[in-house]
NUPA-960592 format. One record per residue (C-alpha): residue in three letters; x, y, z. Coordinates in steps of 0.001 Angstrom, whole numbers, padded with zeros to 6 digits, always signed. Layout:
! NUPA-960592
ALAXYZ
...
! end
This chain:
! NUPA-960592
MET+000000+000000+000000
ARG+002924+002404+000728
VAL+004378+001808-002780
SER+000969+002365-004342
ALA+000464+005675-002478
ALA+003928+006902-003524
VAL+003240+006065-007181
SER-000107+007905-006989
ARG+001546+011028-005565
THR+004219+010912-008300
LEU+001621+010604-011092
LEU-000406+013484-009618
VAL+002652+015781-009539
LEU+003529+014867-013163
GLY-000049+015556-014293
ILE-000074+018980-012659
ALA+003295+019809-014260
VAL+002109+018796-017765
LEU-001090+020849-017339
ALA+000930+023884-016273
VAL+003196+023598-019348
VAL+000152+023419-021651
VAL-001398+026507-020030
ILE+001875+028444-020425
ILE+002174+027512-024115
MET-001427+028550-024831
THR-000882+031834-023046
LEU+002208+032624-025133
GLU+000556+031749-028467
GLY-002648+033632-027725
PRO-006136+032586-028833
SER-006428+031017-032273
ALA-008923+032370-034829
PRO-010319+030623-037862
ARG-009137+031943-041223
SER-011398+032847-044091
GLY-010940+034498-047444
PRO-007752+034929-049457
VAL-004358+034801-047817
PRO-002374+038065-047799
ILE+000976+037930-049601
ALA+002877+038180-046320
ASP+000967+035232-044810
ASN+002044+031722-045839
ALA+000008+029842-043214
GLU-002351+027054-044196
ARG-006006+028001-044702
SER-009319+026431-045525
LEU-010728+026551-049048
PRO-013012+029472-049856
GLY-015921+027063-050186
SER-016019+026798-046393
ILE-017198+030392-045977
PRO-020958+030582-045272
LEU-022974+033192-047166
SER-024255+034667-043917
THR-020768+036002-043118
ALA-020795+038495-046000
PRO-019027+041692-044882
ASP-020788+044969-044292
ALA-020101+048142-046265
PRO-016655+049719-045760
SER-016354+051587-042487
SER-015163+055166-042136
GLU-011922+053838-040653
MET-011330+051726-043763
LYS-011882+054715-046043
ALA-009013+056526-044354
ASN-006639+053605-044939
PRO-004712+052859-048152
PRO-006152+050299-050627
PRO-006026+046651-049513
GLU-003014+044509-050191
PRO-003181+041882-052946
PHE-003850+038243-052114
ARG-002754+034939-053574
ALA-005193+032278-054725
ASP-005169+028584-053727
PRO-002064+026533-054626
ASP-003776+025443-057852
GLY-004362+029094-058812
THR-008122+029109-058173
PHE-010492+031126-056004
THR-014275+031523-055993
LEU-016278+034690-055435
ARG-019701+034208-053846
GLY-022549+036597-053324
ARG-026274+037211-053581
VAL-028440+039386-055810
LEU-031556+041058-054429
ALA-034358+042652-056419
ALA-035256+046297-055928
GLY-037926+045226-053409
GLY-035419+043291-051280
GLU-036461+039764-052291
ALA-034082+037242-053862
ALA-033492+037944-057557
VAL-034003+034464-059000
GLY-032498+033845-062432
ALA-030526+037096-062588
ARG-027615+037070-065028
VAL-024301+037804-063317
THR-020997+038651-065010
LEU-017550+039570-063737
SER-015498+042091-065697
TRP-012224+043984-065566
LEU-012203+047654-064712
ASN-010700+049973-067310
ARG-008514+052168-065119
SER-006116+054943-065922
VAL-002398+054442-065385
GLU-002578+056632-062299
GLN-005304+054492-060708
ILE-003565+051235-061595
GLN-000299+052380-060088
ARG-002033+053717-056981
LEU-003758+050391-056388
ALA-000899+048093-057375
PRO+002371+050027-057633
HIS+004405+046836-057246
ARG+003137+045411-060569
THR+003515+046739-064102
ARG+001430+043999-065752
PHE-001802+042302-064788
PRO-001829+038536-064239
LYS-004164+036548-066447
VAL-007440+035835-064626
GLU-009981+033481-066195
PHE-013615+033612-065099
PRO-016979+032450-066514
LYS-018653+034642-069116
GLU-021995+034541-067291
VAL-023731+032693-064434
GLN-027288+032756-063110
THR-028546+033128-059561
ASP-030373+030221-057886
ARG-033675+030245-055963
ALA-031995+032061-053065
GLY-030527+034690-055384
ALA-027022+033298-054761
TYR-024245+032964-057346
GLU-020690+031639-057584
LEU-017909+032922-059842
PRO-014990+030457-060019
CYS-011749+032134-061110
ARG-008302+030908-062119
VAL-005057+032915-062025
GLU-002020+032540-064278
PRO+000676+032379-063044
LYS-000748+030532-060047
ASP+001208+032514-057445
ALA+000485+035934-058993
PRO-000917+038569-056599
VAL-004494+039639-057322
LEU-006469+042723-056281
LEU-010243+042371-056069
GLY-010360+046083-056853
TRP-009520+045226-060460
PHE-013033+043815-060975
ARG-016718+044643-060881
VAL-019783+042386-060779
LEU-022711+043192-063080
ALA-026176+041728-062548
GLN-029337+042029-064643
ARG-032876+040663-064460
GLU-035424+041918-066965
ASP-035250+045728-066784
GLN-033404+045852-063457
VAL-029638+046184-063266
GLY-026969+046426-060574
VAL-023223+047031-060359
LEU-020914+046046-057483
TYR-017397+047467-057547
LEU-015048+045138-055707
LEU-012851+048121-054919
GLU-015360+048729-052131
VAL-015166+045181-050719
PRO-013121+044763-047502
ALA-009683+043316-048043
HIS-009181+039571-048431
SER-012813+038447-048596
PHE-014191+035955-051106
VAL-017778+036611-049981
LEU-019237+039744-051516
PRO-021879+042116-050138
ASP-025425+041779-051438
LEU-025864+043317-054864
VAL-029197+045168-054937
LEU-030766+045736-058360
GLU-032252+049063-059343
GLN-034562+050133-062117
GLY-032744+050303-065422
VAL-033436+051589-068911
ASN-032727+049908-072250
VAL-030830+052025-074754
ARG-032416+051428-078167
LEU-030780+052790-081315
ARG-031412+052762-085047
TYR-028560+053490-087455
LEU-029255+055360-090710
ASN-027141+056912-093429
LEU-027694+060468-094652
ASP-030180+059142-097249
ASP-032366+057800-094389
GLU-031514+054187-095305
PRO-030913+051688-092474
VAL-027312+050571-091951
SER-026874+046988-090765
GLY-023970+045426-088914
VAL-022839+048501-086981
ARG-020612+047567-084033
ALA-021443+049950-081202
ARG-019988+050591-077763
LEU-021766+052578-075063
GLN-020080+054014-071980
ALA-022365+055292-069232
ASN-020425+057236-066607
TRP-021612+058509-063227
TYR-020194+059302-059809
THR-021225+058030-056407
GLN-021144+060007-053166
GLU-019841+057351-050734
GLU-016359+056299-051775
PRO-013649+054214-050134
TRP-010340+055958-049361
GLY-011856+059408-049525
THR-012018+060094-053283
ARG-014931+060225-055712
GLN-014635+057416-058223
ARG-016167+057346-061687
ARG-018532+054429-062264
THR-018837+053025-065754
SER-021129+050621-067556
ASP-019259+049600-070698
LEU-021615+047858-073140
GLN-021251+046489-076666
ALA-023813+045430-079268
THR-024091+044778-083036
GLY-026891+046147-085210
ARG-029440+043976-087017
GLU-030449+044079-090688
ASP-032922+046893-090043
GLY-030196+049004-088420
ARG-031613+048540-084911
LEU-029753+047427-081812
THR-030495+047373-078090
PHE-028023+047545-075232
ARG-028805+045747-072005
PRO-030176+048023-069272
ILE-028104+050712-067617
PRO-028995+052395-064294
ALA-031741+054980-064809
ARG-029903+057798-063061
GLN-029742+061532-063570
GLY-026389+063174-064212
MET-024850+060440-066366
GLY-022487+060943-069285
LEU-023481+058672-072199
PHE-020858+058204-074922
LEU-021491+056127-078051
THR-018800+054851-080425
SER-019957+053407-083771
ASN-017872+051357-086228
HIS-018761+050048-089684
PRO-016485+049035-092602
ASP-018169+051450-095027
TYR-018545+054458-092734
PRO-016216+056572-090615
SER-015831+055734-086959
ASP-018222+058016-085120
TRP-018165+059277-081528
THR-021384+060762-080163
LYS-022585+061997-076790
LEU-026182+060865-076297
ASP-028802+063089-074717
GLU-029447+061819-071187
GLN-033126+062781-071102
GLU-033755+061147-074465
VAL-032182+057913-073198
LEU-034108+057940-069900
ALA-037357+058459-071821
GLY-036846+054955-073239
GLY-037633+055748-076877
GLU-035676+054723-079953
ILE-032812+057078-080835
GLU-031846+057569-084477
VAL-028108+057783-085151
TYR-026967+059085-088540
LEU-023620+057915-089883
PRO-021606+060524-091808
ARG-020447+060092-095381
SER-016931+058855-095956
CYS-014108+059420-098404
THR-010913+057633-099448
LEU-007304+058835-099344
TYR-004446+057257-101263
GLY-000781+057974-101882
THR+002733+056668-101269
VAL+005130+056845-098314
LEU+008820+057446-099085
ASP+011958+057876-097002
GLU+014324+060866-097136
ARG+016005+059350-100226
ARG+012675+058978-102009
ARG+012685+055199-101587
PRO+009347+053464-100818
ILE+008715+052418-097218
ALA+006900+049093-096943
GLY+004839+048266-093842
ALA+004293+051850-092686
VAL+000978+052528-090928
VAL-001108+055473-092159
VAL-003897+057011-090049
ALA-006131+060036-090702
SER-006403+062802-088122
ILE-009736+064609-088518
LEU-010462+068234-087628
ARG-013311+068186-085093
SER-014375+071107-082910
GLY-011096+072908-083507
SER-008775+070008-082638
TRP-007211+067166-084600
ASP-008691+063798-083632
PRO-006845+060657-084886
ASP-009125+057842-086056
PHE-007144+054793-084969
MET-009994+052495-086042
ARG-009161+053359-089677
LEU-005673+052573-090865
ALA-003803+051446-093952
VAL-000467+049629-094288
THR+001818+050446-097205
ASP+002793+047720-099681
ARG+006299+047047-101011
LEU+005991+050072-103326
GLY+004994+052316-100412
TRP+001426+052667-101742
PHE-001603+052872-099437
GLU-005366+053374-099676
LEU-007185+054605-096571
LYS-010946+054056-096762
GLY-013836+055133-094528
VAL-012368+058533-093622
ALA-014853+061130-092367
GLU-015554+064053-094665
GLY-013804+067308-093848
PHE-010259+068475-093292
VAL-007830+065641-092519
ARG-004098+065309-091913
PRO-002305+062031-092737
LEU-000281+060564-089864
VAL+002500+058119-090767
TYR+004084+055593-088403
PRO+007010+054233-090458
ASP+008438+051881-087816
PHE+005376+049679-087181
ARG+005859+046359-088904
SER+002282+045482-087935
PRO-000362+047843-086518
PRO-001262+047539-082820
ASN-004299+045458-081955
PRO-007530+047296-081062
GLY-007298+048698-077553
GLU-003485+048577-077429
GLU-001420+051696-076886
TRP+000220+053349-079907
ASN+003550+053885-078183
ALA+005006+056067-080941
ILE+004831+059631-082233
PRO+003738+059953-085873
HIS+005049+062048-088728
VAL+002310+064607-089446
PHE+001618+065977-092936
ASP-000331+068905-094349
GLU-004098+068988-094150
THR-006306+068247-097135
LEU-010041+068474-097781
CYS-011612+065018-097969
GLU-015013+064777-099695
SER-017129+061774-100646
GLY-017037+060750-104287
SER-013730+060323-106068
PRO-010726+059177-103959
ILE-008327+061936-102890
ASP-004657+061694-103923
VAL-002425+063059-101151
GLY+000695+062464-103274
SER+004031+061274-101952
LEU+004501+061579-098196
SER+008240+061923-097599
VAL+009263+060800-094110
PRO+012463+062466-092816
ARG+014998+060746-090602
THR+014163+060691-086922
GLY+016160+062494-084297
THR+017407+061043-081020
VAL+017062+062413-077517
LYS+019036+060732-074756
GLY+020223+061570-071319
VAL+020633+060693-067658
VAL+018007+061420-065016
THR+018992+061635-061356
LYS+017002+062074-058161
PRO+017509+064973-055725
ASP+019962+062777-053785
GLY+022051+062216-056921
LYS+021033+058579-057426
PRO+019703+057338-060806
ALA+015931+057773-061220
ALA+015555+054122-062205
GLY+012028+053046-063121
ALA+010674+056548-063706
ILE+008728+057089-066941
VAL+009734+059447-069759
TYR+006657+060646-071664
THR+006834+062573-074957
GLU+004224+064005-077313
ARG+004038+066591-080062
ALA+003688+070148-078763
ASP+000593+070606-080952
GLY-000985+067485-079397
ILE-001558+065700-082725
GLY-001281+061920-082712
SER-000270+059473-080015
ALA+002503+059751-077416
ALA+005644+057708-076738
THR+006950+056507-073388
THR+010012+054691-072127
VAL+011219+053543-068709
ILE+014467+054914-067313
GLY+017064+052190-066829
ALA+018901+051175-063668
ASP+021755+053529-064598
GLY+019356+056460-065015
CYS+019758+056543-068798
PHE+017027+056792-071450
THR+016903+057023-075255
LEU+014036+057957-077586
ASN+013880+058197-081375
LEU+011432+060930-082352
PRO+010265+062601-085573
PRO+011474+066152-086232
GLY+009466+068937-084617
ARG+008612+070577-081317
MET+008051+068023-078528
VAL+006871+068105-074924
LEU+008878+065858-072589
LYS+007647+064905-069127
ILE+008987+062612-066416
TYR+006632+060764-064081
SER+007450+058860-060915
GLU+007195+055091-061133
LYS+004599+054454-058423
VAL+002181+057337-058030
HIS+002423+058735-061593
GLN+003325+062174-060237
GLU+004762+064654-062736
LEU+008360+065375-061739
PHE+009683+067339-064731
LEU+008361+069184-067791
THR+010141+070823-070723
GLU+009899+071413-074482
ILE+012599+070378-076923
GLU+013167+070774-080655
ILE+014016+067549-082500
GLU+016129+067908-085658
SER+016212+065268-088407
GLY+019198+062954-087944
GLU+020511+064928-084966
GLU+021147+063805-081386
THR+019959+065844-078417
ILE+021525+065300-074981
LEU+019230+066049-072038
ASN+020639+065410-068565
ILE+018040+066089-065886
GLU+018424+066597-062139
LEU+015017+066176-060515
THR+014037+068517-057694
ILE+011053+066408-056588
GLU+011490+062909-055119
! end
């Protein structure tokens, strides 16, 4: 019995000691909390899949404290590169919107906004998502997404969710969603209006097959991070045989800017601002396409030799300024000959890009400054011969850019454009040694330098580019 009592006392002491160690360890580690949503870049801990998040835990609207903070950090998807966004669509009356069509789309942001939201990235990762899904009987939807490369950081603020049911429409900007959450706030539909158009030529004949794009812009009052953001519905549609087309509903709001772009092979590209009250009235709007003309000629170098593969664009005089029509272009053949069709009537100036071996795809930046030639009057009827367009040799501007502390301004952006504003601009990134080089056409140019991250203008000057000459421009920045 004495041995048994001693053993019991020993076991009791050991048990108390083990319990004390466990309590100390738990105290040092602190309470554990379940994880949900995407994992921040700085967090490599294991987490549950997004499918484990119940719909009832959807976050509330951003708080005032969140608005004062900088934009949320990017997240990384699951190891296989996937993540799923979940949410619910409600009708205007608050009930579940059954059968609503839901789409996810990229936001078209300016360089300044992109760099403010994601200054650590210069290119977007590739994100695949379904073209359209429908809500179930509870109004719920799921949007499975896949990222390439799999470990690429992603910002939800790059996207928006669009929902539509009959004549009701809703937009949810994920910029407003709290950081690192796969579950989205409820998207409440509002009354929308269908934009109905009919395309006609100047002889009142219907024009079929017009490809149209409508941008509806408005501003909201409550914004995250303290700035008013522009909201955009970007819609596309193609006209029928009778010249009619209908865009899906847009929010029926006052104070919108409605901008219509129309493209057709036989007519000039047309940009029109629609009357807001006419759109909100819901009637059919007639859009007349202007007559077109054709320009032709040859492009030669400074030795009068033909330039093959040069891109020719028409810049059209509209409201006192020259507006390039990048939807209409011609590429010279081996003899330097081109024919540019579908040019709007009026005064035009040919723009020549001799160094493009293939024109940029639609929507891509024209990162080059054109050679600009004299204006000519373009009228429908017989094609207009602009003669031989002789392209002089380009000039070169190069230099070294340093910061106020004397170090190279590596990564800053050099931006150049013609002083008269005609045509596109050219940009280059300053190298690690602070050096940059640009080949530019002769003429007066504006040169600016922007910081890499916040797109702040650091330097501005004008320079004269001479054909075949080199200009040295060493710049000491006074702003960090």
